[in-house]
C-alpha positions in Angstrom: 0.0 -0.2 -0.2 1.1 3.5 -0.6 0.1 6.1 1.0 0.6 10.2 -0.6 0.9 13.5 1.1 -1.5 15.8 0.3 -0.3 17.5 -2.4 0.6 14.2 -4.3 -2.8 12.4 -3.1 -4.7 16.8 -4.7 -2.6 15.2 -8.0 -3.8 11.9 -7.3 -7.5 13.0 -6.9 -7.2 15.1 -10.0 -6.0 12.1 -12.5 -9.0 11.5 -14.7 -9.6 7.1 -14.9 -7.5 5.2 -17.4 -5.9 8.3 -19.1 -1.9 8.1 -19.6 0.3 10.2 -17.2 3.3 12.3 -17.1 4.8 13.0 -13.9 7.5 15.4 -14.3 9.6 15.8 -10.9 8.6 12.4 -10.4 11.3 12.3 -7.6 10.4 9.2 -5.8 7.8 7.6 -8.1 4.8 7.2 -5.2 2.7 8.6 -8.2 3.0 6.8 -10.8 3.6 3.5 -8.8 0.1 4.5 -6.5 -1.8 5.3 -10.2 -0.8 2.0 -11.4 -1.1 -0.1 -9.0 -4.6 1.3 -8.6 -5.7 0.8 -12.6 -6.5 4.6 -12.1 -3.6 5.0 -15.6 -2.6 2.2 -17.8 0.4 4.1 -18.3 2.7 6.4 -16.7 5.7 8.5 -18.1 8.4 9.6 -15.1 10.4 13.0 -15.7 13.3 14.3 -13.4 16.3 16.7 -13.8 18.2 14.9 -11.4 19.3 11.1 -12.6 19.4 9.9 -8.8 15.5 10.4 -8.2 14.8 8.9 -12.0 17.0 5.4 -10.3 14.9 5.3 -7.2 12.0 6.2 -8.8 12.8 3.2 -11.3 13.5 1.1 -8.6 10.1 1.7 -5.9 8.3 1.5 -9.4 9.9 -2.4 -10.4 9.4 -3.5 -6.7 5.3 -2.3 -6.7 5.4 -5.2 -10.0 5.8 -3.1 -12.7 8.2 -2.8 -15.9 10.2 0.0 -17.1 11.6 1.0 -20.1 15.2 3.0 -20.4 16.5 5.6 -18.4 17.5 7.9 -20.1 19.0 11.8 -19.9 17.6 14.0 -22.8 17.7 17.2 -22.6 16.9 20.0 -24.8 19.6 22.9 -26.1 18.3 24.4 -28.1 15.1 26.9 -28.5 12.6 26.3 -31.4 11.6 29.7 -33.4 
C-alpha cells in the first residue's frame, strides 16, 4: 500500500480514469506507482532532472511489480523559433 502526502493525493485525485500520465519531477515515483497499482492510469511516464531520482523511481516502481523502460537523460538545448 502506498500512502501519498496531501500534495500528491490532490494530484492523484485530479487524474481522470484510464488516462496516460506524465509525472514531471517524479522524485521517488510514488504517484506513478499508486496510479498504476490502483489501475487508475494504464501508463505513467516519469521525468526528473536528477538522474538519481529517476533511478530511485525506477527501483520503487519495479518493486511494485511493474515493468520500467529505459532511463535516459536527454535535454533540449536549442529553442524552437
